[in-house]
C-alpha positions in Angstrom: -31.4 -9.0 35.6 -30.5 -9.5 32.0 -27.0 -10.8 32.7 -28.3 -13.1 35.5 -31.0 -14.6 33.4 -28.4 -15.3 30.7 -26.8 -17.8 33.1 -29.4 -20.5 32.4 -29.8 -19.5 28.7 -26.1 -19.9 28.1 -26.4 -23.3 29.7 -29.1 -24.2 27.3 -27.0 -23.1 24.3 -24.1 -25.1 25.5 -26.1 -28.2 26.4 -28.1 -28.3 23.2 -25.7 -27.1 20.6 -26.3 -29.0 17.4 -22.6 -29.9 17.0 -21.8 -33.1 18.9 -19.2 -32.7 21.6 -16.4 -35.2 21.2 -16.1 -37.7 24.0 -13.1 -36.8 26.2 -11.6 -38.6 29.1 -11.7 -35.9 31.8 -10.3 -36.7 35.2 -13.1 -35.4 37.4 -12.9 -33.5 40.6 -14.8 -31.0 42.6 -13.7 -27.5 41.9 -16.2 -25.4 43.8 -18.4 -26.1 46.8 -21.4 -23.7 47.2 -23.0 -24.7 50.5 -23.5 -28.5 50.0 -23.7 -28.2 46.2 -20.6 -29.3 44.2 -19.5 -28.1 40.8 -17.3 -30.5 38.9 -14.3 -29.8 36.6 -16.0 -32.0 34.0 -19.1 -29.8 34.2 -17.2 -26.6 33.4 -15.1 -28.3 30.7 -18.1 -29.7 28.9 -19.9 -26.4 29.0 -16.8 -24.7 27.6 -16.4 -27.2 24.8 -20.0 -26.8 23.7 -19.7 -23.0 23.9 -16.7 -23.1 21.6 -18.4 -25.4 19.1 -21.4 -23.0 19.0 -19.2 -19.9 18.7 -20.3 -18.5 22.0 -17.7 -15.9 23.1 -16.8 -14.7 26.6 -15.5 -11.4 27.8 -12.7 -13.1 29.7 -11.5 -16.6 30.7 -14.3 -19.0 29.8 -13.5 -21.4 32.6 -13.8 -18.7 35.2 -17.0 -17.2 33.8 -18.7 -20.6 33.4 -17.8 -21.7 36.9 -19.1 -18.4 38.4 -22.3 -18.7 36.4 -22.8 -22.2 37.7 -22.1 -21.0 41.3 -24.6 -18.2 41.0 -27.2 -20.6 39.7 -26.7 -22.8 42.8 -27.4 -19.8 45.0 -30.7 -19.0 43.4 -31.8 -22.7 43.3 -30.9 -23.0 47.0 -33.0 -19.9 47.8 -35.8 -21.4 45.7 -35.8 -24.5 48.1 -35.9 -22.2 51.1 -38.8 -20.2 49.7 -40.6 -23.4 48.6 -40.9 -22.0 45.1 -43.3 -24.2 43.1 -43.2 -24.3 39.3 -46.2 -25.6 37.4 -45.0 -28.7 35.6 -47.5 -28.1 32.7 -45.9 -24.7 32.0 -42.4 -26.2 32.1 -43.4 -29.0 29.6 -45.1 -26.5 27.3 -41.8 -24.5 27.0 -39.8 -27.7 26.6 -42.1 -29.0 23.8 -42.0 -25.7 22.0 -38.2 -25.6 22.2 -37.8 -29.2 21.1 -40.1 -28.3 18.1 -37.9 -25.4 17.2 -34.7 -27.5 17.5 -36.1 -30.3 15.4 -37.2 -27.8 12.8 -33.8 -26.2 12.7 -31.9 -29.5 12.4 -34.4 -31.2 10.1 -35.8 -34.2 12.0 -36.1 -35.9 15.3 -33.7 -38.6 14.2 -31.0 -36.1 13.3 -31.4 -34.3 16.7 -31.0 -37.6 18.5 -27.9 -38.4 16.4 -26.3 -35.0 17.1 -26.9 -35.2 20.8 -26.2 -38.9 21.0 -29.2 -39.5 23.2 -32.9 -40.5 22.6 -35.5 -37.8 22.5 -37.0 -38.7 26.0 -33.6 -38.2 27.5 -33.2 -34.9 25.7 -36.6 -33.8 26.9 -35.8 -34.7 30.5 -32.5 -32.9 30.6 -34.1 -29.8 29.0 -37.0 -30.0 31.4 -34.6 -29.6 34.3 -32.8 -26.7 32.7 -36.1 -24.9 32.0 -37.4 -25.6 35.5 -34.2 -24.2 37.0 -34.4 -21.1 34.9 -38.0 -20.5 36.1 -37.1 -21.0 39.7 -34.3 -18.5 39.3 -36.8 -16.0 37.7 -39.2 -16.5 40.6 -36.5 -15.9 43.2 -35.4 -12.8 41.4 -38.9 -11.4 41.2 -39.5 -12.0 44.9 -36.3 -10.2 45.7 -37.0 -7.2 43.5 -40.7 -6.8 44.5 -42.6 -3.9 43.0 -40.2 -1.2 41.9 -42.0 2.0 40.8 -39.9 5.0 40.1 -41.2 8.5 40.9 -40.8 11.3 38.4 -38.3 12.9 40.8 -36.2 9.7 40.9 -36.2 9.5 37.1 -35.0 13.1 36.8 -32.2 12.5 39.3 -31.2 9.4 37.4 -31.2 11.3 34.1 -29.1 14.1 35.6 -26.6 11.6 37.0 -25.9 10.1 33.6 -22.7 11.3 31.8 -23.6 12.9 28.5 -21.9 10.1 26.5 -24.1 7.5 28.4 -27.4 8.9 27.4 -29.3 6.6 25.0 -29.7 7.7 21.4 -33.4 7.4 20.3 -33.7 6.4 16.7 -36.2 7.7 14.2 -39.7 6.9 15.5 -42.9 6.9 13.5 -46.6 6.5 14.2 -48.7 5.1 11.4 -52.3 4.5 10.6 -53.2 1.7 8.2 -56.1 0.5 6.0 -55.9 -3.0 4.7 -58.3 -5.0 2.5 -58.2 -8.6 1.4 -58.8 -9.1 -2.3 -61.7 -11.5 -2.7 -60.9 -15.1 -3.6 -62.9 -16.6 -6.4 -65.1 -19.6 -5.3 -63.4 -21.7 -8.0 -60.0 -21.1 -6.3 -61.4 -22.0 -2.9 -62.9 -25.2 -4.2 -59.6 -26.0 -6.0 -57.8 -25.6 -2.7 -60.2 -27.8 -0.8 -60.1 -30.5 -3.5 -56.3 -30.5 -3.4 -56.3 -31.1 0.3 -58.8 -33.9 0.0 -56.4 -35.4 -2.6 -53.6 -35.2 0.0 -55.8 -37.0 2.6 -56.6 -39.8 0.1 -52.9 -40.2 -0.6 -52.2 -40.5 3.2 -54.9 -43.1 3.6 -53.3 -45.0 0.7 -49.9 -45.1 2.5 -48.2 -41.8 1.6 -46.4 -40.1 4.4 -48.3 -37.1 5.8 -45.0 -35.5 6.9 -43.6 -35.8 3.4 -46.6 -34.1 1.8 -46.4 -31.3 4.5 -42.8 -30.7 3.7 -43.5 -30.5 0.0 -46.8 -28.5 -0.1 -47.7 -26.9 3.2 -47.2 -23.1 3.4 -47.0 -23.1 7.2 -43.5 -22.7 8.7 -44.1 -26.0 10.3 -43.5 -27.6 6.9 -39.8 -28.0 7.8 -40.9 -30.4 10.6 -43.3 -32.3 8.4 -46.2 -30.1 9.6 -45.7 -31.1 13.3 -47.0 -28.4 15.7 -45.8 -29.9 19.0 -47.9 -30.4 22.1 -50.6 -27.7 22.6 -53.6 -27.1 24.6 -57.0 -26.2 23.2 -56.5 -22.5 24.0 -53.3 -22.3 22.1 -55.0 -23.2 18.8 -57.5 -21.2 16.8 -61.0 -22.5 17.7 -61.9 -23.9 14.3 -58.6 -25.9 14.2 -58.9 -27.0 17.9 -62.5 -28.2 17.5 -61.5 -30.7 14.8 -58.0 -31.6 16.1 -59.2 -32.5 19.6 -61.9 -34.8 18.2 -59.3 -36.9 16.3 -58.7 -40.3 17.8 -57.0 -42.4 15.1 -53.5 -41.3 14.1 -53.9 -43.3 10.8 -56.8 -41.1 9.7 -56.8 -37.5 8.4 -59.3 -34.9 9.3 -61.8 -33.2 7.0 -60.8 -29.9 5.4 -60.8 -27.1 8.1 -61.0 -23.4 7.3 -59.4 -20.9 9.6 -58.2 -17.3 9.3 -54.9 -18.7 8.1 -56.4 -20.7 5.2 -57.4 -24.3 4.8 -56.0 -27.3 6.6 -56.0 -31.1 7.0 -54.9 -32.4 10.3 -53.4 -35.7 11.6 -53.2 -36.7 15.2 -49.7 -37.8 16.4 -50.2 -38.2 20.2 -52.4 -37.1 23.0 -51.2 -36.4 26.6 -54.0 -35.4 28.9 -55.4 -32.1 27.7 -52.6 -31.5 25.2 -52.2 -32.9 21.7 -49.5 -33.1 19.1 -50.7 -32.8 15.5 -49.4 -32.4 12.0 -51.2 -30.3 9.5 -51.0 -29.2 5.9 -51.9 -25.5 5.3 -52.9 -24.2 1.9 -54.0 -20.7 1.0 -56.1 -19.9 -2.0 -54.2 -17.6 -4.4 -55.3 -14.1 -5.1 -55.9 -13.5 -8.9 -54.1 -10.7 -10.6 -57.4 -9.2 -11.6 -58.7 -9.1 -8.0 -55.4 -7.8 -6.7 -55.5 -4.9 -9.3 -59.1 -4.1 -8.4 -58.2 -3.9 -4.7 -55.3 -1.6 -5.5 -57.5 0.7 -7.7 -60.2 0.8 -5.0 -57.7 1.8 -2.2 -56.1 4.3 -4.5 -59.5 5.9 -4.9 -60.0 5.9 -1.1 -56.6 7.6 -0.6 -57.5 10.3 -3.1 -60.8 11.0 -1.2 -58.7 11.4 1.9 -56.1 13.6 0.2 -58.9 15.9 -1.2 -60.5 16.1 2.3 -63.7 14.6 1.2 -63.2 11.9 3.9 -60.9 11.6 6.9 -58.6 8.7 7.3 -60.5 7.7 10.4 -63.7 7.6 8.5 -62.1 5.5 5.8 -60.9 3.0 8.4 -64.4 2.5 9.6 -65.8 2.1 6.1 -63.2 0.0 4.4 -60.5 -1.5 6.6 -60.4 -5.3 7.2 -57.5 -5.2 9.6 -59.0 -6.4 12.8 -56.0 -5.3 14.9 -56.4 -1.6 13.9 -60.0 -1.1 12.7 -61.3 -0.3 16.1 -58.4 2.1 16.8 -58.7 4.6 13.9 -56.2 2.4 12.0 -53.4 3.1 14.5 -50.7 0.4 14.4 -49.4 -0.8 17.7 -45.9 -2.0 18.3 -45.9 -5.4 20.1 -42.3 -4.9 21.2 -43.1 -1.7 23.2 -46.9 -1.8 23.5 -46.9 1.7 22.2 -47.9 3.3 18.9 -44.3 4.2 18.0 -42.0 2.2 15.8 -38.4 2.2 14.8 -38.3 1.8 11.0 -36.4 -1.4 11.3 -39.2 -3.0 13.3 -41.9 -2.3 10.8 -42.9 -4.9 8.2 -40.6 -4.4 5.3 -43.3 -3.4 2.9 -44.6 -0.8 5.3 -41.1 0.6 5.9 -40.6 1.0 2.2 -43.9 2.7 1.8 -43.2 5.4 4.4 -39.7 6.2 3.3 -39.5 9.8 2.3 -43.1 10.6 3.3 -44.0 13.7 5.3 -46.3 13.8 8.3 -49.9 13.6 7.2 -49.1 12.1 3.8 -50.8 8.9 2.6 -48.9 6.2 0.7 -49.8 4.6 -2.6 -51.4 1.2 -2.3 -49.0 -1.7 -1.8 -49.3 -5.5 -1.2 -48.1 -7.2 1.8 -48.7 -10.3 4.0 -50.6 -9.9 7.2 -50.0 -11.7 10.4 -51.7 -14.8 9.0 -49.6 -14.8 5.9 -52.5 -13.8 3.7 -52.1 -11.3 0.9 -53.6 -7.9 1.6 -53.5 -4.5 -0.1 -52.8 -1.6 2.2 -52.3 2.2 2.4 -50.7 3.9 5.4 -50.7 7.5 6.7 -47.7 8.9 8.5 -49.3 10.2 11.7 -46.1 11.5 13.3 -42.3 11.3 12.9 -39.6 12.0 15.4 -36.1 12.4 14.2 -33.2 10.6 15.9 -32.0 12.4 19.0 -30.4 12.0 22.5 -33.0 10.9 25.1 -34.5 13.6 27.2 -36.9 13.5 30.2 -39.8 15.3 28.5 -40.0 13.0 25.4 -38.5 9.8 26.7 -39.7 9.6 30.3 -41.0 6.0 30.0 -37.7 4.8 28.5 -35.6 6.5 31.2 -37.9 5.2 33.9 -37.5 1.6 32.6 -33.7 2.1 32.6 -33.8 3.4 36.2 -36.0 0.5 37.4 -33.8 -2.1 35.6 -30.7 -0.6 37.2 -32.3 -0.5 40.6 -33.5 -4.1 40.2 -29.9 -5.2 39.3 -28.5 -3.4 42.3 -31.0 -5.3 44.6 -30.0 -8.6 43.1 -26.3 -7.9 43.3 -26.6 -6.9 46.9 -28.4 -10.1 47.6 -25.8 -12.1 45.9 -23.0 -10.5 47.9 -24.8 -11.1 51.1 -25.6 -14.7 50.1 -21.9 -15.4 49.3 -20.9 -13.9 52.6 -23.2 -16.2 54.6 -22.7 -19.4 52.5 -19.9 -21.9 52.8 -17.7 -21.5 49.7 -14.6 -23.6 48.8 -12.8 -22.9 45.5 -10.1 -25.0 44.0 -6.7 -23.3 43.7 -6.9 -23.4 39.9 -9.9 -21.0 40.1 -8.7 -18.6 42.8 -6.8 -16.4 40.4 -10.0 -15.7 38.3 -11.2 -12.2 37.8 -14.8 -12.8 39.0 -17.8 -10.5 38.6 -18.2 -10.9 42.4 -14.8 -10.8 44.1 -16.6 -11.8 47.3 -16.2 -15.4 46.3 -12.5 -15.3 47.3 -13.1 -13.6 50.7 
């Protein structure tokens, strides 16, 4: 499935590379027919040029690989029509707007994006809408083909035994951690100073200063690179305090009152409203922790760690009494890995401060207090306990059953899709230009 889903993703990279493709005079002609769908020489050539400019490499002849990818896409889209696959337009546009936001942030501004792609933003949006829609159709067709694959333990064991020794995955060092985090208190004077600073920004905007300029200069949100622009979002995609104010804005020339959320303090400006979605800018400021309060939090957590080390309190009891980490406080402090939805982490996937803290620790040991930024970029002081550690080793059925089952199910899914593709090629009219008949295709059935 991974290599098939890459078909559309590669098209996105090649269509929306930030380097502008030079205009070339390409004598166009149909090079493939897949059913009644044509693939043009210019289509392959433009994709190849964009791939080269964006340093996309291919494990073979780019013209052959790109043409085959486009042909495979046609097969899935045709099946989507047969199956009457429906894609919610709202979901498509949400992904489009998020990606346009990312691209504008990467290149610096909407104007620069339009210059690079030599087309206005509405045209970019429409082309990208079709790419995303096609990708989602392909995904739905693949899911309908695969169905519900659920490997039995016996199947997983047979799969494991069939793997050559040099093909068995190497499991890196895995750790389980418990954490206690506290936020050093912010003095009221610092909170008031932050609020007053934001009110000053709002006054400057009302006097004619660009909100986007102030966001670039002062906001601590990553959206500052885009002038504070968040892109179109629904109410449920925003934290409630922010949404309640943002969705009540009606005048793009006015700035909201100061809004407090778990991220900090904001002022908001409405850009545009489309039905139940809005595009806004904001400036985010976070009150600074004083050195004195940070040192007090470190001292307090050091005392807690000593109570645990001397067995006057368990780590789990300390979590209940002291931890302000909402993600772990109800789970005995156990950190969960969002990548795998398990409690085990590779060291490289831990926050950098946590990874440094556990280096050299033994199972059961508790770190010294350290400072880090939480998921909302707020400064916290933390201690961690190394609950378990598993050294790097070759995967085995007893310890890595879930991983091996996922590998088996992925391979089985790919086999189902490949079989479907071969049958679809066999029953579909295919006509390939002589210049492409010498290609080493992933599916040789194209030439039969």
